[in-house]
C-alpha positions as CSV (number, residue, x, y, z in Angstrom):
1,M,14.6,-123.9,19.8
2,N,14.0,-120.3,21.1
3,Q,17.7,-119.7,21.3
4,Y,18.2,-121.0,17.6
5,I,15.6,-117.8,16.5
6,V,17.1,-115.5,18.3
7,Y,20.6,-116.5,16.9
8,A,19.2,-116.5,13.2
9,L,16.9,-113.3,13.8
10,T,20.6,-111.7,15.0
11,R,22.2,-113.1,12.4
12,Q,19.8,-111.4,9.7
13,A,20.0,-108.2,11.8
14,Q,24.1,-108.5,11.4
15,L,24.1,-109.0,7.9
16,A,21.8,-106.3,7.0
17,Y,24.2,-103.7,8.4
18,T,27.3,-105.3,7.2
19,V,29.2,-103.3,4.8
20,Q,30.6,-105.9,1.4
21,A,33.1,-104.7,-0.7
22,V,32.5,-104.7,-4.4
23,P,34.9,-105.7,-6.9
24,E,35.8,-102.7,-9.0
25,N,34.8,-104.2,-12.4
26,A,31.3,-105.1,-10.7
27,A,30.8,-101.5,-9.4
28,A,31.5,-100.2,-13.2
29,Q,29.3,-102.7,-14.7
30,Q,26.7,-101.4,-12.5
31,Q,27.3,-97.6,-13.1
32,A,27.1,-98.6,-16.9
33,Q,23.8,-100.5,-16.7
34,Y,22.4,-97.6,-14.7
35,T,23.4,-95.3,-16.7
36,A,21.6,-97.1,-19.4
37,L,18.7,-96.9,-18.1
38,L,18.6,-93.2,-17.5
39,Q,19.1,-92.9,-20.8
40,S,16.5,-95.2,-22.1
41,L,14.2,-93.2,-19.5
42,G,14.5,-90.3,-21.6
43,Q,13.6,-86.6,-20.0
44,A,10.3,-85.1,-19.0
45,S,8.9,-82.0,-20.1
46,Y,7.7,-79.7,-17.9
47,A,4.4,-79.9,-18.9
48,E,4.7,-84.0,-18.0
49,I,6.5,-83.2,-14.7
50,K,3.7,-80.8,-13.5
51,E,1.0,-83.0,-14.2
52,T,2.8,-86.2,-12.5
53,L,3.0,-83.8,-9.6
54,A,-0.8,-82.8,-9.4
55,E,-2.0,-86.3,-9.8
56,R,0.4,-87.4,-6.4
57,E,-1.7,-88.4,-3.5
58,V,-1.4,-85.3,-0.7
59,V,-0.8,-86.8,2.5
60,E,-0.5,-85.2,6.0
61,P,3.4,-85.2,7.2
62,E,4.3,-86.9,10.4
63,S,3.8,-85.7,13.9
64,S,7.8,-85.1,14.7
65,L,8.1,-83.5,11.1
66,H,8.2,-79.9,12.4
67,P,8.4,-76.9,9.9
68,E,12.2,-76.2,12.0
69,V,12.8,-79.8,10.7
70,V,11.4,-79.4,7.1
71,A,13.2,-75.9,6.8
72,R,16.7,-77.8,7.9
73,L,16.0,-80.5,5.4
74,Q,15.4,-78.1,2.8
75,K,18.6,-76.2,3.5
76,R,20.6,-78.9,2.9
77,L,19.1,-79.9,0.0
78,M,19.8,-77.0,-1.2
79,A,23.4,-76.5,-0.1
80,K,24.3,-80.1,-1.9
81,Q,22.7,-78.7,-5.2
82,A,24.6,-75.4,-5.0
83,P,28.0,-76.2,-7.3
């Protein structure tokens, strides 16, 4: 029984990290659905965004999240946003 449980868990873990090819038409359909969802949601105004951010829960950062790590992540994010 233990051997079967280990096999089943290993199989599930393997499937979670397996990349599955998606047909091109399915990917295009998902993209169209995503675009339609974004359009239906609309855009938030600056005031709405500011209000939402003000209502968020403030939490302490993880102990392993040093200021140097945060600075590196912010730098990488800014580099990705640059044209």
